C-alpha positions, -999 to +999 in steps of 0.1 A: -791+113-780-804+148-787-782+179-795-790+192-760-778+159-744-746+160-764-740+196-755-746+189-718-723+159-720-695+180-734-701+205-706-699+178-679-662+172-689-653+207-677-672+205-644-660+197-610-675+164-599-689+178-567-710+204-585-717+185-617-753+173-612-764+207-598-748+227-626-761+203-653-797+205-639-796+243-639-781+244-674-806+219-688-834+242-675-819+273-689-813+257-723-847+242-725-862+276-718-842+291-746-852+263-770-889+267-761-887+305-765-872+300-800-900+275-808-926+300-797-910+327-820-911+303-849-944+288-841-931+253-846-906+228-830-869+235-839-852+213-864-821+196-852-799+221-870-818+250-855-815+234-820-777+230-825-774+266-837-792+278-805-769+257-784-738+270-802-750+305-797-751+298-759-713+294-760-685+269-759-692+243-732-659+251-713-667+289-713-703+283-702-691+261-673-665+287-663-694+311-655-707+286-629-674+280-611-670+295-577-637+312-587-624+316-622-596+292-632-561+306-638-566+299-675-602+299-687-618+271-707-615+290-739-577+289-738-573+258-717-573+234-747-545+255-764-526+258-731-524+220-726-513+215-762-486+242-761-474+230-727-472+194-740-452+205-770-429+226-749-422+199-724-417+172-750-394+195-770-374+202-738-370+165-730-360+157-766-335+185-767-320+174-734-318+138-746-299+149-777-275+170-756-270+141-733-262+118-762-237+142-776-220+148-742-220+111-733-202+103-766-173+125-756-172+119-718-146+099-699-171+090-671-208+086-678-223+091-643-214+129-639-227+136-674-261+118-666-263+136-632-257+170-648-282+162-676-309+153-651-305+185-632-304+205-664-335+188-677-355+193-645-346+230-645-355+233-682-389+216-676-396+240-648-387+269-669-408+257-699-438+252-676-434+286-660-430+304-693-460+287-710-482+291-679-473+328-674-478+335-711-513+319-711-522+337-679-514+370-695-533+360-727-563+350-706-563+382-686-562+402-719-589+380-734-612+385-704-606+423-704-613+426-741-647+407-737-659+434-713-655+463-738-683+476-758-680+475-796 
């Protein structure tokens, strides 16, 4: 598998299935033209490292794909990886914290059912709050990131 094939495969992960084949075909053509232009400049075929560098210069696969989407995602590909990681950490932390609180409350409760019912309600509310806070934060970061990319140096 060539560097181009690996790069396109990484891109395909970020693409909607309905548009995947069309976008991949277009990107393959664009990237082959760039590689051929670089070969003409050098007067020889690119080495695998040079080809990889040319592909890396084109951009991160998720960001490249985001240019081809019909409407931009709420959180762009450049931040999506971090968004999902931070969201997972926040949600897991919320569940663990609520489980610890439930354990402490249950140890001192006369009746277990009201404590469990209250803990479930509190956990659902905390999960919703964590999701909202993380998503809103990343939406603002993404908006600032996009705005900063448009400025001249």
